[in-house]
C-alpha positions in Angstrom: 0.0 0.0 0.0 2.8 2.4 0.9 4.7 1.3 -2.1 1.8 2.2 -4.4 1.3 5.5 -2.7 5.0 6.3 -3.0 5.0 5.5 -6.8 2.3 7.9 -7.7 4.3 11.1 -7.0 7.2 9.6 -8.8 5.1 8.9 -11.9 3.7 12.4 -11.7 7.2 13.9 -11.5 8.4 11.7 -14.3 5.4 12.7 -16.4 6.0 16.3 -15.7 9.6 16.0 -16.5 8.8 14.3 -19.8 6.2 17.0 -20.6 8.8 19.7 -19.8 11.4 18.0 -22.0 9.0 17.6 -24.9 7.9 21.2 -24.5 11.6 22.4 -24.6 12.2 20.4 -27.7 9.1 21.7 -29.4 10.1 25.3 -28.5 13.6 24.9 -29.9 12.3 23.5 -33.2 9.3 25.8 -33.6 9.2 28.3 -36.4 7.0 31.3 -36.5 4.7 31.3 -39.5 5.7 34.8 -40.3 9.3 33.6 -40.4 8.2 30.9 -42.8 6.5 33.6 -44.9 9.7 35.7 -45.0 11.6 32.5 -45.8 9.2 31.8 -48.6 9.5 35.2 -50.1 13.3 34.9 -49.9 13.2 31.6 -51.8 11.0 33.1 -54.5 13.2 36.2 -54.9 16.3 34.0 -55.0 14.8 31.8 -57.7 14.2 34.8 -59.8 17.7 36.2 -59.1 19.3 32.8 -59.9 17.4 32.5 -63.2 18.3 36.1 -64.2 22.0 35.5 -63.5 22.0 32.1 -65.3 20.2 33.6 -68.3 23.3 35.7 -69.1 25.1 32.5 -70.1 22.0 30.5 -71.3 23.6 29.5 -74.6 27.0 28.8 -73.2 26.0 26.5 -70.3 22.6 24.9 -71.2 22.4 24.4 -75.0 24.0 22.2 -77.6 25.9 25.2 -78.8 27.6 25.6 -75.4 30.3 24.0 -73.4 28.3 20.8 -72.6 26.2 19.7 -75.5 23.7 16.9 -74.7 25.8 14.2 -76.3 28.6 15.0 -73.9 26.2 15.3 -70.9 24.7 11.9 -71.5 28.2 10.4 -72.1 29.8 11.8 -68.9 26.7 11.8 -66.6 24.8 8.7 -67.4 22.5 9.2 -64.5 21.6 12.8 -65.4 17.8 13.3 -65.5 16.9 16.8 -66.7 13.9 18.3 -68.5 16.4 20.9 -69.7 18.1 18.2 -71.6 15.1 17.3 -73.7 16.1 20.0 -76.2 19.4 21.7 -77.0 17.8 24.8 -78.6 18.1 28.1 -76.9 14.4 28.9 -77.3 13.4 25.7 -75.4 15.7 26.5 -72.5 14.5 30.1 -72.4 10.9 28.8 -72.3 11.8 26.6 -69.3 13.4 29.6 -67.6 10.1 31.5 -68.1 8.1 28.6 -66.7 10.4 28.4 -63.7 10.2 32.2 -63.3 6.4 32.0 -63.2 6.5 29.4 -60.4 9.1 31.4 -58.6 6.8 34.5 -58.7 3.9 32.3 -57.4 6.1 31.2 -54.5 7.1 34.8 -53.8 3.5 36.0 -53.4 2.3 32.7 -51.9 -0.1 31.7 -54.7 -0.8 27.9 -54.8 2.2 27.7 -52.5 2.6 24.0 -52.3 2.4 23.5 -56.0 4.8 26.4 -56.6 7.3 24.9 -54.1 7.3 21.4 -55.6 7.5 22.7 -59.2 10.3 25.1 -58.3 12.3 22.4 -56.6 11.9 20.0 -59.5 12.8 22.6 -62.1 15.8 23.7 -60.0 17.1 20.1 -59.8 16.6 19.8 -63.5 18.5 23.0 -64.3 21.3 21.9 -62.0 21.5 18.5 -63.6 21.8 20.0 -67.0 25.3 21.3 -66.2 26.9 20.1 -62.9 30.2 21.8 -63.8 28.9 25.3 -62.8 27.5 24.4 -59.3 28.8 25.3 -55.9 27.7 24.9 -52.3 25.1 27.6 -52.6 23.3 25.6 -55.3 23.3 22.5 -53.0 21.9 24.4 -50.1 19.3 26.2 -52.2 17.9 22.9 -53.5 17.9 21.4 -50.0 16.0 24.4 -48.6 13.4 24.1 -51.3 13.1 20.3 -50.6 12.3 20.8 -46.9 9.9 23.6 -47.8 7.7 21.1 -49.5 6.6 19.8 -46.1 6.1 23.2 -44.5 3.1 25.6 -44.5 4.9 28.4 -46.3 1.7 30.1 -47.4 0.1 30.3 -43.9 1.0 34.0 -43.6 1.6 37.0 -45.8 0.4 35.3 -48.9 -2.4 35.1 -51.5 -3.3 31.7 -50.1 -3.7 33.1 -46.6 -5.9 35.9 -47.9 -8.0 33.3 -49.8 -8.4 31.3 -46.6 -9.0 34.3 -44.4 -5.9 33.6 -42.3 -3.6 36.4 -43.5 -3.5 38.0 -40.1 -5.0 35.3 -37.9 -4.7 35.5 -34.2 -3.6 32.8 -31.9 -0.4 30.8 -31.8 1.8 31.9 -34.7 4.4 29.1 -34.3 4.5 25.6 -35.7 6.7 22.7 -34.5 7.0 19.5 -36.5 9.4 17.1 -38.0 9.6 19.4 -41.0 10.5 22.4 -39.0 13.2 20.3 -37.2 14.6 19.2 -40.5 14.8 22.7 -41.9 16.6 24.1 -38.9 18.9 21.1 -38.6 19.8 21.3 -42.3 21.4 24.7 -41.8 23.1 23.7 -38.5 24.4 20.5 -40.1 26.0 22.5 -42.9 27.8 24.7 -40.4 28.9 21.8 -38.1 30.1 19.6 -41.0 32.1 22.5 -42.4 33.5 23.3 -39.0 34.7 19.7 -38.6 36.4 19.9 -42.0 38.1 23.1 -40.9 39.3 21.7 -37.6 41.4 19.2 -39.6 43.4 22.0 -41.2 46.4 23.6 -39.6 45.8 26.9 -41.4 42.3 27.2 -40.0 43.4 26.2 -36.5 46.3 28.6 -36.6 44.0 31.5 -37.6 45.7 32.1 -41.0 43.2 30.6 -43.4 41.3 33.8 -44.3 44.5 35.6 -45.0 45.5 32.9 -47.4 42.0 32.9 -49.1 42.2 36.6 -49.8 45.4 35.9 -51.8 43.2 34.1 -54.4 42.4 37.2 -56.4 39.8 35.5 -58.5 37.6 35.4 -55.4 38.4 38.7 -53.8 36.3 41.6 -55.0 34.9 44.9 -53.7 36.1 45.3 -50.1 38.2 42.2 -50.5 40.6 44.0 -52.9 41.6 46.3 -50.0 41.6 43.7 -47.2 44.4 41.4 -48.4 47.2 43.5 -46.9 45.6 43.6 -43.4 46.8 40.2 -42.3 46.2 40.8 -38.6 42.5 41.6 -39.2 42.1 38.6 -41.5 43.7 36.4 -38.8 41.1 37.6 -36.3 38.3 37.0 -38.8 39.6 33.4 -39.2 39.3 32.8 -35.5 35.9 34.4 -35.2 34.5 32.4 -38.2 35.7 29.1 -36.9 34.4 30.0 -33.4 31.0 30.8 -34.9 30.9 27.6 -36.9 31.6 25.5 -33.8 28.9 27.5 -31.9 26.3 26.7 -34.6 24.5 24.1 -32.5 23.5 27.0 -30.2 21.2 28.1 -33.0 19.0 25.2 -31.8 19.9 25.3 -28.1 19.2 29.0 -27.6 15.7 30.5 -28.0 14.2 34.0 -28.2 16.5 37.0 -28.4 19.7 35.1 -27.6 19.1 32.9 -30.7 18.2 36.0 -32.7 21.5 37.6 -31.8 23.5 34.6 -32.8 21.6 34.2 -36.1 22.3 37.9 -36.7 26.0 37.3 -36.2 25.9 34.6 -38.9 23.9 36.9 -41.2 26.5 39.6 -40.7 29.4 37.3 -41.5 27.7 36.1 -44.7 26.9 39.7 -45.8 30.6 40.5 -45.2 31.5 37.6 -47.5 29.2 39.0 -50.2 30.8 42.4 -49.8 34.4 41.1 -50.1 34.3 37.9 -52.3 32.7 36.6 -55.5 30.8 33.6 -54.2 27.7 33.7 -56.4 24.4 33.3 -54.6 25.8 31.4 -51.7 25.8 34.2 -49.1 22.2 35.3 -49.8 21.0 31.6 -49.9 22.4 31.1 -46.4 20.9 34.4 -45.1 17.6 33.2 -46.4 18.0 29.9 -44.6 18.7 31.7 -41.4 15.3 33.6 -41.4 13.4 30.7 -39.8 15.7 30.9 -36.8 14.1 34.2 -35.7 11.3 33.4 -33.3 8.0 35.1 -32.5 9.4 38.0 -30.4 11.4 39.2 -33.5 8.4 38.8 -35.8 6.1 40.6 -33.4 8.5 43.6 -33.6 8.6 43.3 -37.4 4.8 43.2 -37.6 4.5 46.2 -35.4 7.0 48.2 -37.5 5.2 47.2 -40.8 1.9 48.2 -39.3 3.2 51.5 -38.0 4.8 52.4 -41.3 1.8 51.3 -43.3 3.8 48.6 -45.2 1.8 45.7 -43.8 -1.7 47.0 -44.8 -0.4 48.0 -48.2 0.9 44.6 -48.9 -2.3 43.0 -47.7 -4.3 45.2 -50.1 -1.9 44.3 -53.0 -2.3 40.6 -52.0 -6.1 40.9 -51.9 -6.1 42.6 -55.3 -3.8 39.9 -56.7 -6.1 37.2 -55.4 -9.2 38.8 -57.0 -7.5 39.2 -60.4 -6.0 35.7 -60.6 -7.9 32.7 -62.0 -9.2 30.1 -59.5 -8.0 26.6 -60.3 -10.8 24.1 -60.5 -11.3 21.9 -57.5 -11.8 18.1 -57.6 -15.5 17.2 -58.3 -17.6 16.2 -55.3 -18.8 12.7 -54.9 -22.3 13.6 -55.8 -21.0 14.5 -59.3 -19.5 11.1 -59.9 -21.3 8.2 -61.4 -20.4 4.6 -61.3 -19.4 3.1 -64.7 -21.0 -0.3 -63.9 -23.0 -2.0 -61.2 -19.8 -3.5 -59.7 -18.2 -0.1 -59.2 -18.6 1.2 -55.6 -17.3 4.5 -54.4 -15.6 4.5 -51.0 -17.7 5.7 -48.1 -16.9 8.9 -46.2 -15.2 7.1 -43.3 -12.9 5.1 -45.7 -12.0 8.3 -47.6 -11.2 10.2 -44.4 -9.1 7.4 -43.1 -7.2 7.3 -46.4 -6.6 11.0 -46.3 -5.5 10.9 -42.7 -2.9 8.1 -43.5 -1.7 10.1 -46.5 -1.2 13.2 -44.5 0.7 11.3 -41.8 2.9 9.8 -44.4 3.6 13.1 -46.0 4.0 15.3 -42.9 5.7 12.9 -40.6 7.1 9.7 -42.1 8.7 11.1 -45.2 10.5 14.0 -43.3 11.7 11.6 -40.6 13.0 9.2 -43.3 14.9 11.9 -45.2 16.1 13.7 -42.1 17.8 10.4 -40.9 19.4 10.0 -44.3 20.6 13.6 -44.4 22.2 13.2 -40.9 23.9 10.1 -42.1 25.2 11.8 -45.2 26.8 14.6 -43.2 28.3 12.1 -40.8 29.8 10.2 -43.8 31.2 13.5 -45.1 33.4 13.7 -42.0 34.2 10.0 -41.9 32.1 9.2 -38.9 30.1 6.5 -40.6 29.2 5.1 -43.9 25.8 5.3 -45.6 24.3 2.0 -46.7 24.2 1.5 -50.4 20.3 1.6 -50.7 20.3 4.8 -48.7 23.0 6.3 -50.8 20.9 5.6 -53.9 18.0 7.5 -52.4 20.2 10.4 -51.4 21.7 10.6 -54.9 18.3 10.3 -56.6 16.8 13.1 -54.5 20.0 15.2 -54.6 20.3 15.2 -50.8 23.9 13.9 -50.4 26.1 16.5 -48.7 29.7 17.3 -47.9 30.1 21.0 -47.2 33.8 21.4 -47.8 33.7 25.1 -48.7 37.3 26.3 -48.3 38.0 23.3 -46.2 39.9 21.4 -45.0 42.6 23.5 -46.7 41.8 26.9 -48.1 42.6 27.8 -51.7 45.2 30.6 -52.0 46.4 30.3 -55.6 45.4 33.1 -58.0 44.5 31.7 -61.4 43.4 33.2 -64.7 43.2 32.0 -68.3 44.3 32.8 -71.8 43.3 31.1 -75.0 45.7 32.0 -77.8 44.2 31.1 -81.2 45.7 31.1 -84.6 43.4 32.6 -87.3 43.2 31.7 -90.9 45.1 34.8 -91.9 48.0 33.8 -89.6 47.3 36.3 -86.8 47.1 35.3 -83.1 44.4 36.5 -80.8 42.9 35.5 -77.4 39.6 33.9 -78.5 38.3 33.9 -74.9 38.4 37.7 -74.5 38.6 38.8 -78.2 41.8 40.7 -77.6 45.6 40.5 -78.0 47.2 37.6 -76.2 48.7 38.5 -72.8 50.0 36.1 -70.2 50.7 38.7 -67.6 48.7 38.8 -64.4 45.8 41.3 -64.8 45.4 44.1 -62.2 42.1 42.6 -61.0 41.9 38.9 -61.7 38.2 38.6 -60.6 37.2 40.9 -63.5 38.6 38.4 -66.1 35.8 35.9 -65.3 32.4 36.8 -66.8 30.7 35.5 -63.7 31.0 33.4 -60.6 29.7 30.4 -62.6 32.3 30.9 -65.3 35.0 30.9 -62.6 33.6 27.7 -61.1 33.3 26.1 -64.5 36.9 26.9 -65.5 38.2 25.7 -62.2 36.4 22.4 -62.7 37.7 22.1 -66.2 41.2 22.3 -64.7 40.4 19.5 -62.3 42.1 16.2 -63.0 38.9 14.3 -63.3 37.4 16.5 -66.0 39.8 16.2 -68.9 37.0 15.5 -71.3 35.6 19.0 -70.5 38.8 20.6 -71.8 37.9 19.5 -75.3 34.3 20.5 -74.8 35.4 24.0 -73.8 37.8 24.2 -76.7 35.2 23.1 -79.2 32.8 25.7 -77.8 35.4 28.5 -78.1 36.2 27.6 -81.7 32.5 27.5 -82.8 31.6 30.6 -80.8 34.4 32.6 -82.4 33.7 31.3 -85.9 30.0 32.2 -85.6 30.7 35.8 -84.7 33.8 36.6 -86.7 34.6 36.8 -90.4 38.0 35.2 -90.0 37.8 31.7 -88.6 40.1 30.4 -85.9 42.0 27.2 -86.8 43.8 26.1 -83.7 43.7 27.2 -80.0 45.5 26.5 -76.8 43.8 26.8 -73.4 46.4 28.1 -70.9 45.9 28.3 -67.1 48.2 30.8 -65.5 48.7 30.9 -61.7 50.5 32.7 -58.9 50.7 31.2 -55.4 51.2 33.8 -52.7 52.0 33.4 -49.0 50.3 36.4 -47.3 53.1 36.7 -44.8 56.2 36.1 -47.0 55.0 37.0 -50.6 54.9 35.0 -53.9 55.9 31.4 -53.7 55.4 30.1 -57.2 54.0 31.1 -60.6 53.7 29.6 -64.0 51.3 28.3 -66.7 49.8 25.0 -67.7 48.5 24.1 -71.1 45.2 22.4 -70.6 44.7 21.4 -74.3 45.9 22.1 -77.8 42.8 21.8 -80.1 42.3 21.7 -83.8 39.1 23.6 -84.5 38.6 21.8 -87.8 38.9 18.4 -86.3 36.2 16.0 -85.0 34.5 16.5 -81.7 36.7 14.9 -79.1 34.9 13.0 -76.4 
């Protein structure tokens, strides 16, 4: 009797402790719906920006007239699945860009949000698969953020969908906590932690010298970076601060409220600093977008108050309402009363069966699938730092969904070699010209190496062409340069050489080595080498 009486308080305390623990976990993985709305708008804007930037080199990177025609793509990437590879014509790729842009705009304003998210993710994967040679870590994170967004209510606030449902400014609990919110937050933290582990295996990072070395790679440094390279003491301090922040990334989950907001803002500031000093493509703004869900309700309450006080919020709501009234309504599925059996043996499911099926489907979509993929993503990151190995079946799933990860940005050892390119070509009339830049050939180091690359994607592409595992792409590039020159000039080019020039500099002692490497000598009149 006494034993039973004693066990009741213990069970109550245990139950209370478990409830408190569950509440703490839910709080740490909760995302404010307004944060999801800002995240959604960031993704939509990023999709439009990415398409605009890629469109500058549409012919060069995504058509049969470019550096990777489809015959080369299918030969080198046998598992490539891309709608963008159905045609090699510029007009077809441009049409796909426009379709992707329409879905991106729908995501931005929150119109048919789930459909827009799924379509945007699939089209982004297709575009990335069309030319893997131009991708970087920002592209990987971008696709992952879109993937996890499929399982989240991105249109619950500040959207046309919310206006249509009457929940644009609904009262009550504004936060949501689920497996999907956990996965989204952990995805960003896993990126930081995995990269931090890579960096801790580098003497340069651990000695606080890595950023000073990175700023010697002039093809990356730009804007403020052109003036920072000489301040080695400041750059050493930045190395220490950045590694410290990366190691502190788990606190983005542990902390809540304003302390978490402060830490997230420190990360945002570091990434904006990267954007102001280095040519990293869309990577900094992708990560900043991924950090928006870490800001919890207190921050968004302040944001809502400011937007209301300034009149921005009501104005946006009026615009959203106007957009909703002027956009067509997609037809809904017909009700059961409109269906007719095609034969006497055909029986429609009753309401209870239908509701049970819908309930099971929702559970599968909202809980089981996110759990399954989250486990795989954690395993992928653990494998990237040699903590475990992903089983082959799981590896196939990761590869198919493009969820495999490594996060070796500037790690373990930072790049500090400045590289630039020259392509001397001999024309039919015997003259020699640089066919890459349409100017006289010069092998001297340019004053600003970053300006010799048309874009960050061209820099990434040329760096991958130089890579030892991509020798085929040297001939693809040479073939493209020959055909591109001959299409736009009266005097054809007969032969070209692709030269990579480099200078390796120690930030503390000065230049260490320099030279040039001939990547390929190519006969423009010969057959396509593959």
